[in-house]
N, C-alpha and C positions, 0 to 999 in steps of 0.2 A: 504494500500500500504506500502510495506517495505521501510525503509529509506536506506537499504543497496542494492547495485546493480549497474548496468550500466545505465547511463543517458546521454541524448543528450541535449545540450543547443543551441538554435538558437537566434541570435541577429543581427539586422540591425540598425545601428545608424542613426542620423540625417544627416550625410554626404552622406548616401546611396552609399558608395563606395564598398559594398559587404556584403554578409551574412556571418557572422562568425558562424561556426559550431564547436562544441567541444563535444567529447565523453569522459566522465569521469567515473571513478569508485569511488563510495562513500561508505565508511563504517562508523560506528559510531565514530571511532577515527582516520580516515584518508581520504585523498582526493587525487586522482591520475588522471592526465591527460593522456588519452590513445592516442588520436589523435585529430588533429584540422585542419581546412582548411578555406579558404575564397572562397565563391561561388559567381561568378560575377552576377550582375544584367544585363539583356539585355538593350541596350541603349534606345529602344523604351519605355519599361516599366519604366525606370528611368525618362524619359521625362514626361510621364503621371503622375507619382507620384509627381514629382517636381511641375507640374501644379496644383496638388490637395492639396498641403501643404499650411500652413499659412492661410492668408486671401483670397486666391484665391477661387473664386466660383467653386463648382463642383456639377453636378447633381447626383441624386440618382442612376441612371443606371451606370454612370461611377464609382461611389463609390463602388457599389456592384460588378462590374466586376473587379476592382482593388483588392478588398478583396480576391476574388477567385484566381485571377492570382498570387497574392503574396503567397497565400496558396500553390499553385502548385509549385512555385519556392522554398519555404521552404521545400517542400517534395523532390524536386530535390536535394537540398543541403544535406538533410538527407541521401538519397540514395548514393550520391557521397561520403559522409563521411563513411558510412558503407562499401562501396566497398573498399575504400582505407585502412580502418582499418581491412578488412577481418573479419567482424563480422556480424552475422545474426540478422535481426530485432527482432527475437523472444527472443533474449537475453537482449533486452533493456527494462527496467522497465517503463520508461516514457520519453517523450520529453517536455522540458520547452521551449516554444516559445514566445518570447517577441513580435514579429511582427514588422511592420514598422509604426513609428509614423507619423501621418498626422497633428495632432494638439494637443497641450498641453496648457490647460487654467485652472490653479489652483485657479482662483479668483472668489469671490462671484459675483452674488448671486447663480450661478449654476456651480460650478467648475467641469471640466471634462477633460479627456484625451482620445484621440482616436488612437488606434493602429489597423492596419488591417493585414491580412494574415490569412484567415479563418482556424481556428484550426480543424474544421470538415473535410475540404478538406485534411489537413495535416494528420489527423488520418486515413482517408479512404485510402489515397495513400500509407501510410507506414505500416498500421496495428499495430501502436504503440499508446498507451495511450498518450494523449496530455494535458498538463496544460498550460493555456494561460490567457491573460487579467489580468495581475498582478497589475495594478495600481489603478483600480477604487474602489476596496474595501477599500484601504487606504484612498482614497479621500472621500469616503462616511463616513469614521470614523473621518474626519476632517484633514487628512494629506494632503501632497502635491502630493503624488503619485510618487515622485521622490526626490532624486535618489533611485534606487532599490538596489544598490550594498552594502550598509552598513552592512546588516545582514550577507552577505557572508564574507566581510572583518572582521567582528567581530569573526566569527567562525574560520577564517584561520590565522589572523594576530594579534589578541589581545595578549598582553604580561602582565604577572602578575605584573611587576615592572616598565615597560617603557611606557610612553605615546607615541602614534604614530598617524600620520596623513597620510592617503593614498590619493594620487591625481590620478584621472582617467581623462585623456584627450581624449574625443571623439569629436563629433561635438559640443556638450556642455560639459564643464568641471565641475567636481564635486569633493568634498572631503568627506572623512569619518574621523571623529575624534574619536580616540580610546584611551580613558584614561585607565590607569592601571586597571586591573580587579576589578570589583565591582562598577564602575561608569557607567553612561549611555552613550551608543554610540550615536553619532549624525552625520548628514550628510546633505549637501545642494549643490545646483548648484552654482558655483562661477561665471558663465557667459560663454561667448563663448570660445570654445576650438579651433577646426580647421575649424568650419563651415564657418566663414567669410574669412579665408585665402583661403579655397577651392573656394569659390564664386569669390574671387578677381582674382585668377589666371585663373579660367575658363573664366572670363569676358575679361581679357587682353591678355592671352596667349593661350586660347583654350585648356588648359590642365586640367585634373581632379583634380590634387593636385600638390603641390610644393614638389617634391621628394627631401628628404634630406634638405629641407628648403633653397635650393641653391638660388632661385630667391629672396626670402626675405633677405637672407644674403648679397645679392649684393647691397642692398639699405641702407638708413640711416633712423633712427627714426625721424619723424617730431614731436618734443616735444609739440608744442602748440596743434596739432591735438590729440596726445596721451592724454594730460591732459583734453581736451574737452571730449573725450570718457570716460575717467576715472571718470568724474563728472556725468556720467549717474546715475539716481536715483536708479537703481537696485543694484549697488555696495554698497550703504549705507543702504539697507534694512537689518533688522535683520533676521537671520534664525529662523524657517525653511522657505526656499524659493526655488523655482524652476523656470526654464525658458526654452525657446526653440527658434527655428529659426523663429517662427512667430513674435518674438520680436527682437532678434538679427539677423536681415535680412540684405541683401545688401542695401536696401533703408534706 
């Protein structure tokens, strides 16, 4: 497979507030965003996914159906993107599909990470080669399987003389540490990003997220409570480390 061409990336984070789809042109010495969009999750499917995440029990029939339904929705996001970009599927070299995370458990004795969104369904519905299941090979090699983005940050943002840190705030937040060229890139999950804020406003206001942070800005920080949470053992762990909503949950 050539590394030059048009590619589509599909990502749905732990907040499940939409499927981000991006059409990019990649050449050996350049990267260009052609078009992007956010494709909404149907409310019923979101509820079923939420019920299957973390420590919630889920039977195999439900897991298998969710896998295929997510694959269909990722295919729908792809078609939507291609239509808006006015580009034929035959021009796309490959789709990189992360899938929807149901559970991330990087701890011994059997570390694993589960993302669904059947890539076979996605490939059949779009006619495009699909690359998926990004995390498990890294975990098999002793890694955390997360975060995934440092390699991309290294290719795009590393500077020959300046040290840089890239902060990515999703449902879970992570950083990429980019020392000046020649040193090793590193990255790890710092803890919750917007997942707990989303859960809190859903619980109290019935809203999916706190747009513009307006509700949060209307209150005041409860310092003893903040210090209690900051004393959580995760924050004092040395990297590499990764986490998810199964740990940083509403409970």
